[in-house]
C-alpha positions in Angstrom: 11.9 -0.7 15.5 11.3 0.3 11.9 8.4 -1.5 10.2 7.1 -1.7 6.7 3.7 -2.4 5.2 3.4 -3.8 1.7 0.2 -4.1 -0.3 -0.2 -5.8 -3.7 -2.9 -4.6 -6.1 -4.2 -5.3 -9.7 -6.1 -2.6 -11.5 -9.1 -3.2 -13.7 -8.4 -2.8 -17.4 -8.0 0.9 -18.4 -7.7 2.0 -14.7 -3.8 2.0 -14.4 -3.3 5.8 -14.9 -6.2 6.7 -12.7 -4.8 4.5 -9.9 -1.4 6.1 -10.3 -2.9 9.6 -10.3 -4.9 8.7 -7.1 -1.6 7.8 -5.3 0.1 11.0 -6.5 -2.6 13.1 -5.0 -3.0 11.3 -1.7 -1.3 12.2 1.5 -1.2 10.0 4.6 -1.0 12.1 7.7 -0.5 9.3 10.2 1.7 9.2 13.3 4.9 7.4 12.5 4.5 7.2 8.7 7.9 8.1 7.2 7.3 7.6 3.5 5.8 5.4 0.9 6.1 4.4 -2.7 3.9 2.9 -5.4 5.8 0.4 -7.6 4.6 -0.9 -11.0 5.4 -4.6 -10.9 3.8 -5.7 -14.2 0.9 -5.2 -16.5 -1.9 -3.7 -14.3 -0.1 -4.9 -11.1 1.3 -2.6 -8.4 2.8 -2.8 -5.0 2.8 -0.1 -2.3 5.6 -0.1 0.3 5.3 2.1 3.4 8.0 2.8 5.9 6.9 3.4 9.5 8.5 4.1 12.9 7.1 0.8 14.3 4.3 -1.7 14.1 2.1 0.1 16.6 2.0 3.1 14.2 0.9 0.7 11.3 -1.8 -0.8 13.5 -3.1 2.6 14.6 -3.2 3.9 11.0 -5.2 0.9 9.6 -8.5 2.8 9.6 -6.9 5.7 7.7 -5.3 3.3 5.2 -8.6 1.6 4.7 -10.2 5.0 4.1 -7.7 5.8 1.5 -8.2 2.4 -0.2 -11.9 3.1 -0.3 -11.2 6.2 -2.5 -9.8 4.0 -5.3 -11.2 0.5 -4.5 -13.5 0.7 -7.6 -10.4 0.8 -9.8 -9.1 -2.6 -8.5 -9.7 -6.1 -9.6 -10.2 -9.0 -7.2 -6.8 -10.9 -6.8 -8.6 -14.2 -6.4 -7.9 -17.0 -3.9 -10.1 -15.3 -1.3 -7.8 -12.2 -1.1 -10.2 -9.6 -2.3 -8.7 -6.5 -4.0 -5.5 -6.3 -1.9 -2.8 -8.6 -0.6 -1.4 -6.8 2.5 1.5 -7.8 4.7 3.5 -5.9 7.3 6.3 -6.5 9.8 9.4 -5.2 11.6 12.8 -5.0 10.1 15.0 -7.9 11.1 18.1 -7.1 9.0 19.2 -3.9 7.3 21.0 -4.4 4.0 24.0 -2.1 3.6 25.3 -0.4 0.5 
């Protein structure tokens, strides 16, 4: 069943474009990864959404995703509340919204 991972970020001041550039240059060659998008949600805030074949693929790719995060971790600001620099969630699709 299709699954998604969603990760919220906030960049340090002056690091927005470098963060965007890092995502434009990256490729995630992981089994079951269909596509992903980086979304600007506000001033210095972003959300990444990834589409996957299933949750098992997300779980298996976590070490790769952490490795990618490590390449731009220094550009991120702590989100507070004990979250660290990311706020990740993932799960399987329970309803498809039609056009």
